[in-house]
Residue, then its C-alpha position, 0 to 999 in steps of 0.5 A: m500500500m502506498n503511503v503518500s508521505g514523501k511522495t510527489i503527487v499531481v492534482t488537477g482541478a486544484g484551484g478550489g473545491v475538492g482539489r484545493e482540499l486535496v492539496k492541503e491534505l496531501t501537504a499536511r501528510q508531507a507529500r509534495v504536490a504539483a497543483v494544476d488548474i486553468n485558473q492561475e488566480a485560483l491556484q494562488d488562493t490554494l497556495l495561501a491555504v497551504a501551511d507548508k508552501d515549499l511543498v507546492s508548485l503551481h501550474t496553469v495548464d489547459l487539460t484539453d490541450y494535449d501538447a500543453v499537458q505533455n509539456f507540463a509532464s516533462e516540466v514537472v518531472a524534471k523540476l521535482g525529480g519524478v512523479d509518484g501519483i496523479i489525481n485526475n480531479a478536474g471536472i465540469i458539469q452541464p446545464f440541467v437540460r435534456i440532451n435534445d435541448l443541450d447545445i453541441s458545444r456544451i457536450h464537446r466541452v464537458m467531454n473534452v474537460n472530463f474525459y479527454g483531460t483525464v486521457h491526456m494526463v494519463k498518456a502524459f504521465l504514465p510513462h514516467l509512473l512506470d519507471r517508479e518503484e510504486a506509483h498510482v493513477l486515481n481518476v475521479s468519476s461520479m455517481g453520475g458515471f454509473l447512474p443515469v441522471p436526467g438533465q446531466v446525460a452528457y456529464g454522466a457519459s463523460k464520467a462513465a467514460v472515465m470509469l471504463l478508462s480507469e478499469g481498463l487501465y487497471a486490467e492492463l497494469s494490475n499484473s504487469s507493473n507497479v502502477h496501481v489504478t483507482v476510480v472514485f465515485p463521489g456523490a453530492i459534494n458541497t462545492d462551486i462546480a456549477k460556477h466553475s463550469g460557467l453556469e453561474d446562474m444555475r440553481t443547485d442544491g448547495e444553495n439550500s442549507k438543508a440540502a447542503a448539510m447532507m452533502l459531503s464536505p470537500n475536506e472529507a471527500a479529499k480525505q477519502i480520496i487519499a485513503a483510496m489511493e493509499s489502500n490501492k482500491c480499484r473502486v471507491y464510492i464516497g458519500k452516503d448517496s453514492k453508496l446507496m444509489n450504487f446498491l439500488f441501481k445494482f439490485v432494483p434499477k428501475f426504482a433507482l432511476r425513478s428515485i433520481q428522476k423524482a429528486l432532480g426533476h425540479h432542476m430540469k429546464 
């Protein structure tokens, strides 16, 4: 099992939410972190939140640009002397609209950030990870990656693709290398993902204090993600809603679909 202490970990989406908490938690455990985000100002705010700033390097990268990600990988490996793990946390959602009404440019953007951004990171860093005595790839999918959510079909498709990418990578590497692979399925987390997805006007449950209180906090999500990496688990469900819906969708799928439709129907435009 990999202890993150003393390791070098790359975290995407590090400018806020779970990504920022991952940087804080990892450095608190004496890991070095390459913090990645497209928003340089947000990265600076993350650095301010870290106690030991010497453990963090900041990198402004557009994950949808494969050449930029390749250059970043070479840069960070040269600068930090190697990388032991990557956490592909960056992601965006879509407006809560039916797929028939969703503009194709929104679908492309969601897929480019969530899926291709993850693919680019894996392709850029895997050759370096394979050279380490022990290394890890952790990809953040979503409860929407295994449970169809009305109004988030493109988002769910991108996260389902992340799931299959991760599990396929696990199958390819598990018996032939020291690189471990984990896919994490979070439920609702109290973050500003709608704002960071360019959907400032979209109402979310996070704006309702009662609903927000039921969500997993970004800090708790970060702790569970790091625990998943350290335990080398293949699949991890975090949040009571993710664990419950995973159980229901396996054994009573129609009931699970009706439940999620009823719960989120009010979001649909």
